[in-house]
C-alpha positions in Angstrom: -10.8 33.7 14.4 -9.4 31.1 16.9 -9.7 27.7 17.6 -9.2 25.4 20.5 -6.4 23.1 19.4 -8.6 20.2 20.8 -10.8 20.1 18.3 -8.3 20.0 15.2 -7.2 16.7 16.9 -10.7 15.7 17.1 -11.5 16.9 13.2 -8.2 14.3 12.5 -9.8 11.4 14.7 -13.1 11.6 13.0 -11.8 11.9 9.4 -9.3 9.1 9.8 -12.3 6.6 11.4 -14.4 8.2 8.3 -11.4 6.9 5.9 -11.2 3.5 8.0 -14.9 3.1 7.6 -15.3 4.1 3.8 -12.4 1.5 3.1 -14.4 -1.4 4.9 -18.0 -0.9 3.7 -17.2 0.2 0.3 -15.0 -0.2 -3.4 -13.2 3.0 -2.7 -9.9 1.5 -1.5 -9.3 0.8 -4.9 -9.4 4.1 -6.2 -6.8 7.1 -6.7 -8.5 9.3 -4.4 -8.5 7.1 -1.5 -4.7 6.8 -1.8 -4.0 10.2 -2.6 -6.1 10.9 1.2 -4.8 7.9 3.0 -1.0 8.4 1.7 -1.1 12.4 2.5 -2.8 12.0 5.6 -0.5 9.8 7.6 2.4 11.5 6.6 1.7 15.4 6.9 -0.4 14.3 10.1 2.5 11.6 11.6 4.9 14.8 10.1 2.8 17.6 12.0 2.6 15.5 15.5 6.3 14.8 15.5 6.8 18.6 14.6 4.8 19.6 17.5 6.5 17.2 19.9 9.7 18.5 18.9 8.9 22.0 19.7 10.9 23.4 16.7 9.7 27.0 15.4 9.9 27.1 11.8 9.0 30.3 10.5 9.1 29.8 7.3 5.9 28.3 5.8 7.6 26.2 3.2 10.5 25.3 5.6 7.5 23.8 8.0 6.2 21.7 5.0 9.3 20.2 4.2 9.9 19.5 7.6 6.5 18.0 8.0 6.8 15.7 4.9 10.5 15.0 6.2 9.6 13.7 9.5 6.4 12.1 8.2 8.2 10.0 5.7 11.4 9.5 8.1 9.1 7.8 10.7 7.5 5.2 8.8 11.2 4.3 6.6 12.9 4.3 9.7 10.4 2.0 11.6 10.3 -0.1 8.1 14.3 -0.7 8.6 14.0 -2.0 12.3 11.1 -4.3 11.2 13.6 -5.3 8.9 16.8 -5.8 11.5 14.4 -7.5 14.2 12.6 -9.8 11.5 9.2 -8.5 12.3 6.3 -9.8 10.1 4.1 -7.1 8.2 0.8 -8.0 10.5 3.1 -6.9 13.6 4.7 -3.9 11.7 0.9 -2.9 11.4 0.3 -2.9 14.9 3.7 -1.3 15.7 2.6 1.9 13.6 -0.6 2.0 15.0 0.9 1.6 18.4 3.4 4.5 17.8 0.8 6.8 15.8 -1.5 6.3 18.7 1.5 7.6 21.3 2.2 10.5 19.2 -1.0 11.2 19.0 -1.8 11.5 22.6 1.8 13.2 23.6 1.0 16.2 20.7 -2.5 16.7 22.2 -1.2 16.8 25.6 1.3 19.5 24.8 -1.6 21.4 22.8 -4.9 20.9 25.6 -4.8 24.3 26.2 -3.6 26.0 23.2 -5.4 28.1 20.9 -5.0 28.4 17.2 -5.5 31.3 15.5 -6.5 31.1 11.4 -5.8 34.0 9.6 -7.2 34.4 6.1 -6.0 37.9 5.8 -3.0 36.4 3.3 -6.0 36.1 1.1 -6.5 39.9 0.5 -2.9 40.9 0.6 -2.7 38.6 -2.4 -1.9 40.9 -5.7 -3.7 39.8 -9.2 -0.4 38.8 -10.5 0.2 37.0 -7.3 -3.3 35.1 -7.5 -2.6 34.3 -11.7 0.5 32.5 -10.8 -1.1 30.3 -8.0 -3.7 29.5 -10.3 -1.0 28.8 -13.1 0.7 26.7 -10.6 -2.4 24.6 -9.4 -3.2 24.0 -13.1 0.2 22.7 -13.8 -0.2 20.3 -10.6 -3.3 19.0 -11.6 -2.2 18.3 -15.2 0.6 16.6 -14.2 -1.4 14.3 -11.8 -3.8 13.7 -15.0 -0.7 12.9 -16.6 0.6 10.7 -14.4 -2.9 9.1 -14.0 -3.2 8.2 -17.4 0.3 6.5 -17.4 0.0 5.0 -14.1 -0.3 1.4 -16.1 2.9 1.5 -17.3 5.5 0.1 -15.6 8.3 1.6 -16.2 11.6 1.6 -13.7 11.7 -2.2 -13.2 8.3 -2.5 -12.4 8.3 -5.9 -12.4 11.3 -6.3 -10.5 9.8 -3.9 -7.6 6.7 -5.8 -7.9 8.3 -8.9 -7.3 10.0 -7.7 -3.9 6.9 -6.2 -3.1 5.1 -9.7 -3.6 7.6 -11.0 -1.0 7.1 -8.4 1.6 3.9 -9.4 2.0 3.7 -12.9 1.7 7.5 -14.0 3.6 7.3 -15.1 7.1 8.9 -11.7 7.9 10.8 -8.8 7.0 14.3 -10.1 7.2 16.7 -8.8 4.5 17.1 -12.5 3.9 13.9 -13.0 3.1 13.0 -9.7 1.0 16.3 -10.6 -1.5 16.2 -11.1 -5.0 17.7 -14.5 -4.4 18.4 -16.2 -1.4 21.9 -16.4 -1.4 22.2 -12.7 -2.6 24.3 -10.6 0.0 22.5 -7.1 0.3 23.1 -5.0 -2.2 24.6 -1.6 -1.9 22.0 -0.1 -4.3 19.0 -1.7 -3.4 19.9 -3.1 0.0 17.0 -2.4 1.8 13.7 -2.4 0.6 12.3 -0.1 3.2 10.1 1.7 0.6 8.6 -1.4 -1.1 7.6 -2.3 2.9 5.9 1.0 3.1 3.7 0.2 0.0 3.2 -3.0 1.4 1.8 -1.4 5.0 -0.5 0.8 2.5 -2.3 -2.6 1.1 -2.7 -3.6 4.7 -4.4 0.0 5.6 -6.1 -0.3 2.3 -7.1 -3.4 2.6 -6.2 -4.2 -1.3 -3.6 -5.6 -3.4 0.1 -4.8 -4.2 -0.5 -4.6 -7.8 -3.4 -1.7 -6.9 -1.1 0.2 -4.5 1.8 -0.1 -6.8 -0.2 1.6 -9.8 -2.1 3.8 -7.5 0.6 5.1 -5.4 2.2 7.5 -8.0 -0.4 9.5 -7.6 0.4 11.0 -3.7 3.7 10.3 -4.6 3.7 12.8 -7.4 1.9 15.5 -5.6 4.5 15.2 -2.5 7.3 16.1 -5.6 6.0 19.0 -6.9 5.6 20.3 -3.4 9.2 19.5 -2.3 10.2 20.5 -5.5 8.3 23.9 -5.4 9.6 24.2 -1.2 12.9 24.2 -2.3 13.0 26.3 -5.2 11.1 28.8 -2.5 13.8 28.6 0.2 16.3 28.8 -2.3 14.9 32.0 -4.3 13.1 33.5 -0.8 11.5 35.8 -3.9 8.0 34.3 -4.7 8.1 35.6 -8.4 11.4 33.6 -8.7 10.2 30.7 -7.0 6.8 30.6 -9.1 9.1 30.8 -12.3 11.5 28.0 -11.3 8.3 25.6 -10.6 7.1 26.4 -14.1 10.0 25.7 -15.6 10.3 22.7 -13.5 6.7 21.7 -14.8 7.2 22.7 -18.4 10.6 20.4 -18.9 8.4 17.5 -17.3 5.4 18.0 -20.0 7.5 18.7 -22.6 9.4 15.4 -22.0 6.0 13.4 -22.9 2.9 14.7 -20.6 5.1 14.3 -17.3 6.3 10.6 -18.6 9.3 11.3 -16.5 7.2 11.4 -13.4 5.9 7.5 -13.7 9.0 5.6 -12.6 8.8 8.1 -9.1 7.4 5.1 -7.3 10.3 2.9 -8.0 13.4 3.5 -5.1 16.0 4.5 -7.1 13.7 7.6 -9.0 11.9 8.3 -5.7 15.6 8.5 -4.4 16.1 11.0 -7.0 13.2 13.0 -7.8 11.2 13.2 -4.1 14.1 12.6 -1.2 17.2 14.1 -2.4 15.0 17.4 -3.1 13.3 17.1 0.1 16.8 16.6 2.2 18.6 19.8 0.0 15.5 22.2 1.2 16.0 20.7 4.8 19.8 21.6 4.2 19.4 24.9 2.8 17.0 25.9 5.5 19.3 24.3 7.9 22.5 26.2 6.8 20.8 29.8 6.3 17.7 30.3 8.4 18.0 27.9 11.5 18.4 29.3 14.7 16.9 26.9 17.1 16.8 23.4 18.0 19.7 23.0 15.7 21.0 19.5 16.5 17.4 18.0 16.0 17.7 19.2 12.6 21.1 17.6 12.0 19.9 14.8 13.1 16.7 14.6 10.9 18.4 15.5 7.8 21.4 12.8 8.7 18.3 10.3 9.1 17.0 11.0 5.8 20.3 10.9 4.3 21.0 7.5 6.0 17.6 6.2 4.4 17.9 7.9 1.4 21.0 5.6 1.2 19.1 2.7 2.0 17.0 2.9 -0.7 19.5 3.8 -3.2 22.8 4.4 -2.1 24.0 6.4 -5.5 22.1 9.6 -4.5 23.7 9.6 -0.8 26.5 9.8 -2.6 25.5 12.9 -4.7 24.4 14.4 -1.5 27.5 14.4 0.2 29.3 15.4 -3.1 26.9 18.3 -3.1 27.9 19.0 0.5 31.6 19.1 -0.8 31.3 21.6 -3.4 29.0 23.6 -1.8 32.1 23.7 0.6 34.1 24.9 -1.7 31.9 27.4 -2.9 31.6 29.0 -0.1 35.2 29.6 0.6 35.3 31.9 -2.9 31.7 33.5 -2.7 30.6 33.2 1.0 33.3 32.5 4.0 30.8 33.0 7.1 32.0 31.4 9.7 28.5 29.9 11.0 28.2 28.1 7.8 31.4 26.1 7.9 30.0 25.1 11.3 27.2 23.9 10.3 28.5 21.8 7.5 30.7 20.4 10.2 28.4 19.3 12.3 26.1 18.1 9.6 29.6 16.3 8.1 30.2 14.6 11.6 26.6 13.3 12.1 26.5 11.5 8.5 30.0 10.4 8.7 29.3 9.0 12.5 26.3 7.0 10.7 28.0 6.2 7.2 30.9 4.8 8.0 29.9 2.0 10.2 26.9 0.7 8.0 29.7 0.4 5.1 32.4 -1.1 7.1 29.8 -3.7 9.0 27.1 -4.2 6.0 28.5 -3.4 3.0 32.8 -3.0 3.1 33.2 -5.7 0.0 30.5 -4.2 -1.9 31.3 -0.7 -1.3 35.3 -1.6 -2.5 34.2 -3.6 -5.3 32.0 -0.8 -6.4 34.7 2.0 -6.7 37.2 -0.1 -7.8 34.7 -1.2 -10.8 34.5 2.4 -11.6 37.9 3.0 -11.1 38.6 0.5 -13.9 36.1 2.4 -15.8 38.2 5.8 -15.5 39.9 6.8 -18.7 41.3 10.6 -17.5 43.6 10.6 -20.9 40.4 10.7 -22.9 38.6 13.9 -23.8 36.0 14.4 -26.3 35.2 17.7 -27.4 31.4 18.6 -27.5 29.6 21.8 -28.9 26.7 23.4 -27.0 23.8 21.8 -28.6 25.4 18.1 -27.8 25.7 19.1 -23.5 23.4 17.1 -21.8 21.2 19.0 -19.5 23.3 18.9 -16.3 26.0 21.0 -18.1 23.2 23.9 -19.6 21.7 23.9 -15.8 25.2 24.5 -14.6 25.9 27.0 -17.6 22.4 29.0 -17.0 23.3 28.8 -12.8 26.7 30.9 -13.0 24.9 34.1 -14.3 22.5 33.8 -11.5 25.4 33.4 -8.5 27.6 36.2 -10.1 24.5 38.5 -10.4 22.7 37.9 -7.5 25.2 35.7 -5.3 26.1 38.7 -2.9 22.2 39.2 -2.1 21.1 36.0 -1.7 24.1 33.8 -0.6 21.7 30.9 -1.1 22.3 30.8 -4.7 25.7 29.5 -4.2 24.1 26.4 -3.1 22.0 26.1 -5.7 25.1 26.4 -8.2 26.5 23.3 -6.0 23.7 21.2 -7.5 24.4 21.5 -11.3 28.3 21.3 -10.6 28.0 18.3 -8.9 25.7 16.3 -11.4 28.4 17.3 -14.0 31.3 15.8 -12.1 29.7 12.5 -11.4 28.5 12.3 -15.0 30.0 9.5 -16.8 29.9 11.2 -19.6 32.5 13.5 -18.2 35.0 11.3 -16.6 34.0 8.2 -18.3 32.6 6.4 -15.2 30.4 3.3 -15.3 26.8 4.5 -15.7 26.1 2.6 -12.3 27.4 5.5 -10.6 24.6 8.3 -11.5 
């Protein structure tokens, strides 16, 4: 079945119009369904438009999903950073976003004005009974996650009161300059919560939905959880390649969060630190795995996107940026043992150069003193001559994941080199754990 691309763009425009009218004419804007539809529409639509304009040829479906999400989130959070630097008002930001969205829509439409898209449903027929069973179980877990989180959405865990206070400043301050959004007027930009670009995005959503910030903060957890499930499944699928291994990993992911109390650990995902840890970091890791092992085209654009997302990750919660850089370092060391392909180290070098070029100026211009105190305080808490013997039952999840990952690498590492990257993640988490090296808790 073939369809002209222009009809898809017209359908998207009609969908956006209908959503806007429903918000103005009814009370639909205060519901969780409205938040899900608006959030996913603007992120995936903008991400899809940018992916089309970039001409990046991504063959893997789940990698394409990650790039669409990465482009979408990166677009809005980067614009929010520029709004802070330029001191725009929230109203001016809404206008700027609307203008850029319209420009992207027109550019993408112009690119596709003569294109024909083929919609193929043969993949439905090619699924086995076992595959359909796994798909149904996975979707059921996803629905259960959304329902479980929705039932606990009003619990302001993860410093909810603090983030609501910042969100209040976003919608009431005369502009979005960092000085107006700080906790106190005389406080310098904190190295952890220095740039509240996520809070500004929530403020933008409150204007789009024409509703209050408390409703936005409560409801936004629903689409965030959906993205968390999609991103983590895509990461697992890209690493394992095998669909059954991916489904097994995704089910293990869901069972862990379900056993921890009806997905209670996902409720704080709307807070910047949890958002960075559960959504943005896995998103960047998934893009990194694809870039290192599969990218054949437009590699420089992929490096730029990953680097920008990594910097935004650091602006939202700096410690996750440290985690990401350390994961790359540990992966480089593991590659010397398990996979000495020259191409891997070349790609790592370009990615490291991009990160270095963006991180160092930021730290030395804006955060040098905070950065120095951060590591100085951790150095004071470091006690390298103190060792604690622990039994297997006393080990934390980081240690257990590392132990369970090692056999996978030994047995299948030669066949699937991506498992080496998988091993680097729990090893890094173990290395930065304050339980191991007696670092301050803030280092996590």
